[in-house]
C-alpha positions as CSV (number, residue, x, y, z in Angstrom):
1,X,25.2,-0.8,-15.4
2,X,23.1,1.9,-17.3
3,X,21.1,-0.7,-19.2
4,X,20.5,-2.1,-15.6
5,X,20.0,1.6,-13.5
6,X,17.8,2.4,-16.9
7,X,15.4,-1.6,-16.2
8,X,15.8,-0.5,-12.2
9,X,13.8,3.2,-13.1
10,X,11.5,1.3,-15.8
11,X,11.2,-1.0,-12.5
12,X,10.4,1.8,-9.7
13,X,8.1,2.9,-13.1
14,X,5.6,0.3,-13.3
15,X,5.2,0.0,-9.6
16,X,7.8,-2.4,-8.5
17,X,8.5,0.1,-4.9
18,X,4.7,-1.0,-3.9
19,X,4.1,-4.5,-5.9
20,X,7.8,-6.5,-6.2
21,X,9.7,-4.9,-3.2
22,X,11.9,-7.8,-2.4
23,X,12.9,-8.3,-5.9
24,X,14.1,-4.2,-7.0
25,X,16.1,-4.4,-3.5
26,X,17.7,-7.6,-5.4
27,X,18.6,-5.5,-8.2
28,X,19.0,-2.6,-6.4
29,X,21.7,-4.2,-4.8
30,X,23.1,-6.5,-7.6
31,X,23.9,-2.8,-9.6
32,X,25.6,-1.4,-6.0
33,X,27.8,-4.5,-5.7
34,X,28.4,-4.0,-10.1
35,X,29.7,-0.4,-8.7
36,X,31.8,-1.5,-6.0
37,X,33.3,-3.9,-8.7
38,X,34.1,-1.7,-10.6
39,X,35.7,0.2,-7.8
40,X,38.2,-2.6,-7.3
41,X,38.7,-3.2,-10.9
42,X,36.6,-6.8,-11.0
43,X,35.4,-5.7,-14.3
44,X,34.2,-9.6,-14.8
45,X,32.4,-9.3,-11.3
46,X,30.8,-5.8,-12.0
47,X,29.2,-7.2,-15.5
48,X,27.8,-10.2,-14.0
49,X,27.0,-8.2,-11.0
50,X,24.7,-5.6,-13.6
51,X,23.6,-8.3,-16.0
52,X,21.8,-9.7,-12.6
53,X,20.9,-6.4,-11.5
54,X,18.9,-5.5,-15.0
55,X,17.4,-9.0,-15.1
56,X,16.0,-9.1,-11.4
57,X,14.9,-5.0,-12.4
58,X,12.8,-6.7,-15.6
59,X,11.7,-9.1,-13.2
60,X,10.4,-6.7,-11.1
61,X,9.2,-4.4,-12.8
62,X,6.8,-8.0,-14.6
63,X,5.6,-8.6,-11.2
64,X,4.2,-5.3,-10.1
65,X,2.0,-5.5,-13.4
66,X,0.4,-8.8,-12.6
67,X,0.5,-7.6,-8.9
68,X,-0.7,-4.3,-9.7
69,X,-3.7,-5.5,-12.0
70,X,-4.7,-8.2,-9.5
71,X,-4.7,-5.9,-7.2
72,X,-6.6,-3.5,-9.0
73,X,-9.3,-6.4,-10.0
74,X,-9.2,-7.2,-6.1
75,X,-10.2,-3.6,-5.7
76,X,-13.0,-3.0,-7.9
77,X,-14.7,-6.1,-6.3
78,X,-14.4,-4.8,-3.0
79,X,-15.9,-1.7,-3.6
80,X,-18.7,-2.8,-5.1
81,X,-19.2,-5.3,-2.7
82,X,-19.0,-2.7,-0.2
83,X,-21.3,-0.6,-1.8
84,X,-23.8,-3.0,-1.6
85,X,-23.5,-4.0,2.1
86,X,-23.7,0.0,2.5
87,X,-27.2,0.4,0.1
88,X,-27.6,-2.4,2.5
89,X,-26.6,-1.0,6.1
90,X,-28.6,2.2,5.1
91,X,-31.9,0.2,4.3
92,X,-31.3,-1.8,7.8
93,X,-31.5,1.9,9.3
94,X,-34.8,3.2,7.7
95,X,-36.1,0.1,8.7
96,X,-34.8,0.4,12.1
97,X,-35.9,3.9,12.7
98,X,-39.8,2.8,11.1
99,X,-40.2,0.9,13.7
100,X,-38.9,3.3,16.6
101,X,-35.6,1.8,17.7
102,X,-33.8,3.0,20.8
103,X,-32.4,6.5,19.9
104,X,-28.5,5.8,21.3
105,X,-29.1,2.6,18.6
106,X,-29.9,4.9,15.6
107,X,-27.5,8.1,16.3
108,X,-24.0,5.9,16.3
109,X,-25.7,4.0,13.4
110,X,-25.8,6.8,11.7
111,X,-22.9,8.3,12.9
112,X,-20.7,4.9,11.6
113,X,-23.0,5.0,8.1
114,X,-21.8,8.8,7.4
115,X,-18.3,7.2,8.5
116,X,-18.4,4.2,6.0
117,X,-19.5,6.6,3.4
118,X,-16.8,9.2,3.8
119,X,-14.6,5.9,3.5
120,X,-16.2,4.6,0.3
121,X,-15.3,7.4,-1.1
122,X,-12.0,8.4,0.5
123,X,-11.2,4.8,-1.3
124,X,-13.1,5.5,-4.4
125,X,-10.5,8.6,-4.5
126,X,-7.2,6.0,-4.1
127,X,-8.9,3.7,-6.6
128,X,-9.0,7.0,-9.3
129,X,-5.4,7.7,-8.7
130,X,-4.2,3.6,-9.5
131,X,-3.8,3.4,-5.2
132,X,-5.3,0.3,-4.7
133,X,-3.5,-1.1,-1.9
134,X,-4.8,2.0,-0.5
135,X,-7.6,1.1,-1.7
136,X,-8.3,-2.2,-0.5
137,X,-6.9,-1.2,3.0
138,X,-9.5,1.4,3.3
139,X,-12.7,-0.8,2.0
140,X,-11.8,-3.5,4.7
141,X,-11.6,-1.2,7.9
142,X,-15.8,0.1,6.1
143,X,-16.4,-3.1,5.5
144,X,-15.3,-4.4,9.3
145,X,-17.4,-1.4,10.6
146,X,-20.1,-1.6,8.2
147,X,-21.0,-5.0,9.8
148,X,-20.8,-4.0,13.3
149,X,-23.7,-2.2,12.0
150,X,-25.2,-4.3,10.6
151,X,-25.5,-6.5,13.3
152,X,-26.6,-3.9,15.9
153,X,-29.5,-2.6,13.3
154,X,-30.4,-5.9,12.6
155,X,-31.2,-6.8,16.8
156,X,-32.8,-3.1,16.5
157,X,-35.0,-3.9,13.8
158,X,-35.8,-7.2,15.4
159,X,-39.4,-7.9,17.0
160,X,-39.2,-7.8,20.9
161,X,-39.8,-11.4,21.8
162,X,-44.0,-12.0,22.5
163,X,-44.5,-12.8,26.0
164,X,-46.3,-15.9,27.7
165,X,-49.4,-15.6,29.9
């Protein structure tokens, strides 16, 4: 049972609470069942449950490691994509300003881009802290906002249709 508890602790340290939650919960339940079996003096069941708990905890640690690596890769890719989209949106804003687009459109776009800049910075901070799921969530929100700003600025920068006489 001590080995099972050690494996559970190692799985938590590996991030199983975030990346392999179900397997970690199963390991904890199996360890609880082992303790209950000891209380009932069923040592064979206790041993079986403890071994099951240890195996599940080791599995949770392995899954967490794999999922964390995948989340890191996704977060890195999304950081690069978002940075590019933000730079493109800033360029579109400058183009819309040069075209003397409607002031309310420009003000709204500036505000949205400031929020996106702040969101990107928060995502970089959470990425640096190892919170890859939080990074991905923040960047998805930023990308959603950027898509709307991009559409608005593209429409604002488009030349007005020519009139026929």
